[in-house]
C-alpha positions as CSV (number, residue, x, y, z in Angstrom):
1,X,-88.7,50.9,38.5
2,X,-86.3,53.1,36.5
3,X,-82.6,52.2,37.3
4,X,-80.8,55.0,39.0
5,X,-77.1,55.9,38.8
6,X,-74.9,54.0,41.2
7,X,-73.4,55.6,44.3
8,X,-69.8,55.3,43.0
9,X,-68.3,56.3,46.4
10,X,-70.1,53.3,48.0
11,X,-69.1,51.0,45.2
12,X,-65.4,52.1,45.6
13,X,-65.8,51.2,49.3
14,X,-66.8,47.7,48.3
15,X,-63.7,47.6,46.0
16,X,-61.4,48.6,48.8
17,X,-60.7,52.0,47.3
18,X,-61.0,55.6,48.4
19,X,-62.3,58.3,46.0
20,X,-59.0,60.1,46.3
21,X,-57.0,57.0,45.1
22,X,-58.9,56.2,41.9
23,X,-57.0,56.2,38.7
24,X,-58.4,57.4,35.4
25,X,-58.2,53.8,34.0
26,X,-60.4,52.5,36.9
27,X,-62.9,55.4,36.4
28,X,-63.2,54.4,32.8
29,X,-63.8,50.8,33.7
30,X,-66.4,51.8,36.3
31,X,-68.2,54.0,33.8
32,X,-68.4,51.2,31.3
33,X,-69.5,48.6,33.8
34,X,-72.1,50.9,35.3
35,X,-73.6,51.4,31.8
36,X,-73.8,47.7,31.2
37,X,-75.2,47.0,34.7
38,X,-78.0,49.6,34.3
39,X,-79.0,48.1,31.0
40,X,-79.1,44.6,32.5
41,X,-81.0,45.1,35.7
42,X,-84.6,45.2,36.6
43,X,-84.7,46.6,40.2
44,X,-87.8,45.9,42.2
45,X,-88.9,45.8,45.8
46,X,-91.9,44.8,47.8
47,X,-92.9,44.9,51.5
48,X,-95.7,44.0,53.9
49,X,-96.5,45.4,57.3
50,X,-97.7,43.3,60.2
51,X,-98.9,43.9,63.7
52,X,-96.6,42.0,66.0
53,X,-96.7,40.3,69.4
54,X,-93.7,39.3,71.6
55,X,-93.5,35.6,72.5
56,X,-91.0,33.5,74.4
57,X,-89.4,32.3,71.2
58,X,-89.4,35.6,69.3
59,X,-91.8,38.0,67.5
60,X,-95.1,36.7,66.1
61,X,-96.5,38.3,63.0
62,X,-100.2,38.6,63.5
63,X,-102.5,36.9,60.9
64,X,-99.6,34.6,59.7
65,X,-98.0,31.4,61.0
66,X,-94.6,33.0,61.2
67,X,-92.6,33.9,64.4
68,X,-89.3,35.7,63.8
69,X,-86.9,33.7,66.0
70,X,-84.1,34.8,68.3
71,X,-83.4,37.3,71.0
72,X,-81.7,39.7,68.6
73,X,-84.7,40.3,66.4
74,X,-86.8,40.5,69.5
75,X,-84.6,43.2,70.9
76,X,-84.5,45.0,67.5
77,X,-88.3,45.2,67.5
78,X,-88.6,46.0,71.2
79,X,-91.2,48.8,71.8
80,X,-92.6,48.4,68.2
81,X,-96.2,47.7,67.4
82,X,-95.6,46.7,63.8
83,X,-92.9,45.1,61.7
84,X,-92.3,45.7,58.0
85,X,-90.8,42.8,56.0
86,X,-89.1,44.1,52.9
87,X,-87.6,42.3,49.9
88,X,-85.5,43.9,47.1
89,X,-83.7,42.6,44.0
90,X,-81.8,43.8,41.0
91,X,-83.3,40.9,38.9
92,X,-81.9,38.0,37.0
93,X,-80.3,40.1,34.3
94,X,-77.7,41.3,36.9
95,X,-76.8,37.7,37.7
96,X,-76.5,36.9,34.0
97,X,-74.1,39.9,33.4
98,X,-71.9,39.1,36.4
99,X,-71.8,35.4,35.4
100,X,-70.7,36.3,31.8
101,X,-68.0,38.7,33.0
102,X,-66.6,36.1,35.4
103,X,-65.3,34.1,32.4
104,X,-64.6,37.0,30.0
105,X,-63.5,40.0,31.9
106,X,-62.1,39.5,35.4
107,X,-61.7,43.3,36.1
108,X,-65.2,44.0,34.8
109,X,-66.5,41.2,37.0
110,X,-64.9,42.6,40.1
111,X,-66.1,46.2,39.4
112,X,-69.6,45.2,38.3
113,X,-70.1,43.0,41.4
114,X,-69.1,46.0,43.6
115,X,-71.4,48.3,41.7
116,X,-74.3,45.9,42.1
117,X,-73.7,45.6,45.8
118,X,-73.9,49.4,46.2
119,X,-77.0,49.6,44.0
120,X,-79.0,47.0,45.8
121,X,-78.5,49.0,49.0
122,X,-79.7,52.1,47.2
123,X,-82.9,50.2,46.2
124,X,-83.3,49.2,49.8
125,X,-82.9,52.9,50.8
126,X,-85.6,53.8,48.3
127,X,-88.0,51.2,49.7
128,X,-87.3,52.4,53.3
129,X,-88.0,56.0,52.2
130,X,-91.4,54.9,50.7
131,X,-92.2,53.0,53.9
132,X,-91.4,56.1,56.1
133,X,-93.7,58.2,53.8
134,X,-96.5,55.6,54.2
135,X,-96.3,55.7,58.0
136,X,-95.4,59.4,58.6
137,X,-96.5,59.4,62.3
138,X,-94.4,56.3,63.3
139,X,-90.7,55.9,64.1
140,X,-88.7,53.2,62.3
141,X,-85.7,51.1,63.2
142,X,-82.9,50.3,60.8
143,X,-82.9,47.2,58.6
144,X,-82.3,43.9,60.2
145,X,-81.8,40.8,57.9
146,X,-82.0,37.1,58.4
147,X,-78.6,35.8,59.2
148,X,-77.7,38.8,61.4
149,X,-77.1,37.9,65.0
150,X,-79.2,34.9,66.1
151,X,-82.0,35.7,63.6
152,X,-81.7,32.4,61.6
153,X,-81.1,32.7,57.9
154,X,-83.2,29.5,57.6
155,X,-86.3,31.6,58.0
156,X,-85.8,33.1,54.5
157,X,-88.3,30.7,53.0
158,X,-91.0,31.7,55.4
159,X,-90.0,35.4,54.9
160,X,-90.5,35.1,51.1
161,X,-93.7,33.3,51.6
162,X,-95.4,35.9,53.8
163,X,-94.3,38.7,51.6
164,X,-95.3,36.8,48.4
165,X,-91.9,37.9,47.0
166,X,-91.9,35.2,44.3
167,X,-95.0,36.4,42.7
168,X,-94.4,40.1,43.3
169,X,-90.8,40.5,42.3
170,X,-89.5,37.1,41.2
171,X,-87.5,36.4,44.3
172,X,-86.9,32.8,45.3
173,X,-84.6,30.5,47.2
174,X,-82.2,27.9,45.7
175,X,-82.1,24.4,47.0
176,X,-79.2,25.5,49.1
177,X,-81.1,28.3,50.7
178,X,-79.5,31.2,48.7
179,X,-81.6,34.1,47.3
180,X,-82.3,34.0,43.6
181,X,-81.5,36.5,42.0
182,X,-78.3,36.7,44.1
183,X,-78.2,40.5,44.3
184,X,-81.2,40.6,46.6
185,X,-81.9,41.6,50.1
186,X,-84.5,40.7,52.7
187,X,-84.9,42.8,55.9
188,X,-87.2,43.6,58.8
189,X,-87.9,47.1,60.1
190,X,-89.9,47.9,63.2
191,X,-92.5,50.7,63.5
192,X,-93.3,52.4,66.8
193,X,-95.8,55.1,67.8
194,X,-93.2,56.4,70.2
195,X,-89.5,57.3,69.8
196,X,-87.2,54.3,69.6
197,X,-83.9,54.0,71.4
198,X,-81.8,53.2,68.4
199,X,-78.8,50.9,69.0
200,X,-76.0,51.4,66.5
201,X,-75.7,48.8,63.9
202,X,-72.4,46.9,64.6
203,X,-70.3,44.1,63.3
204,X,-70.5,42.0,66.5
205,X,-73.6,40.2,65.6
206,X,-73.2,39.9,61.8
207,X,-72.9,36.4,60.3
208,X,-70.5,37.8,57.7
209,X,-68.1,39.4,60.2
210,X,-65.2,36.9,59.6
211,X,-65.4,37.4,55.8
212,X,-66.2,41.1,55.6
213,X,-63.6,43.1,53.7
214,X,-64.8,46.4,55.4
215,X,-64.0,44.9,58.8
216,X,-60.6,43.7,57.6
217,X,-59.7,47.2,56.6
218,X,-60.8,48.6,60.0
219,X,-64.2,49.9,58.8
220,X,-67.5,49.3,60.6
221,X,-71.2,49.2,59.6
222,X,-72.4,52.8,59.3
223,X,-69.0,54.2,59.1
């Protein structure tokens, strides 16, 4: 996959800046960091689609041994006949660059980290667009990741296993349960043959709500 330019407006949002408040010096740093980031990354994504069945515990993925646990993922997939499990990553080169900058260039580290956060979301958007094109006659929910609401992040290992993410895109878990490479995302999207009542993505169920810089500034998901 060819790296694409970073959505700078979104990266600035991660930095806590507005486009109208950016100095020429910061723009210069962003430009330099973006160039280095695009040279270092190897963005990839993969996904698998499963027929699903509701159970008392959660949502069972047919032809696997995996049940997605919790009432929130069950509600998210309510009315859906299928679920798509998606994994995306910027690759190990991104981690190496950010780690190097953390000891040599604090400003560059901060900016590059924000650029990478924005870029992995763009990769997820691209994957979502491809999935929609593959299932043109179906309606799709928004992305719902392990760790959101009561959907346990402990299911990451099973998630990676059923998507074969290690072999396909080099995505693994550390002994502590963190995604490797770190700039990676896993998410579930539901597919339905009929229109879905979309509930707005909110902060209330997010496992990162107490640490989120957007929330501290009065912003919300989707704002």
